[in-house]
N, C-alpha and C positions, 0 to 999 in steps of 0.2 A: 778647147781640150775635145777632144771622142774619144767614149764612150767605146768598150769592150764589147763587145754580149754576154760576154761572162758576165761585168757589170752590168745592161742591163737588168737580166735575169735575177741576182742576184737582186737588186735593186724592185723591182715588182715583185715578186719573193715578200720580199718585208713590209710589204703595204695591201698583200692579196689578203688578210682578213677585210680589212678595212671597206677594198671598190667589195667583193663578197654581198657585202649585204644592196648595196644598188645597182651592181652592173653584174649583178650576175648571169654567164651566160652569152651576154654580151664580150665580143674583141674590143684592148687600149693597146692602143694607139702609142706607144711608150719613146721619147730620147732623150738624151744625158739625167737618164735617173725620174724624169716631169711624166705624167698623163697630160698626154697633148686633147685625147679625145676617145670611146667606149662609144663603134662601130658594132650592128648586128651583123655584120658577118666583116669573116676572114678576108674576104677582096673588098670590100668598101677601107678597111683601115688599111689593110697594105697598101693601095690604090694612094687615098692622102697621103698613106705615109712617103711614097715613090714620089709627089708632085712635088711637095711640103720640102723634102729633104734630097731630093734630088737619089739615081738609084745607086750609085756608088755609098751609102753613108750606114753608116750604123743604125740603124734603129731597129726596136722589138715589137711585134704584131703577140700577142697573149691572152688569151681563151681566156673570162677569168672565169677558174674555176679550182675546186677543191686539189691541193693535187691529189698526185698516188705515187707513192714509190712506183719502180722498174727497173728491175734489172735488162741490165744488160751483157751483152760476149760485143767484145769486142772486135772478136778474131769472128765469129758473125757479119757482126758488121762489115767488115773489112772481106768477107770473105776468105777465110785462111783456116786451112785442114788441117792436124792432126794427126799421125794413124803412120 
């Protein structure tokens, strides 16, 4: 069963505090809620993900760092203006 990006992200966030202990600053490669490895760069994690799972697969590459809340305006990102 293929996971969605939202499911992958939620699974990563759930275990983030554990990963921060020994992998802070590294990039995690995750597939179906399971960490497949930690890498020094985003590029290394992404390259491993595409070679292991293919270009069409859903997998997550995320930096192991404390989450920072971000206020987002969907109108801003979509280029919508009112007025």
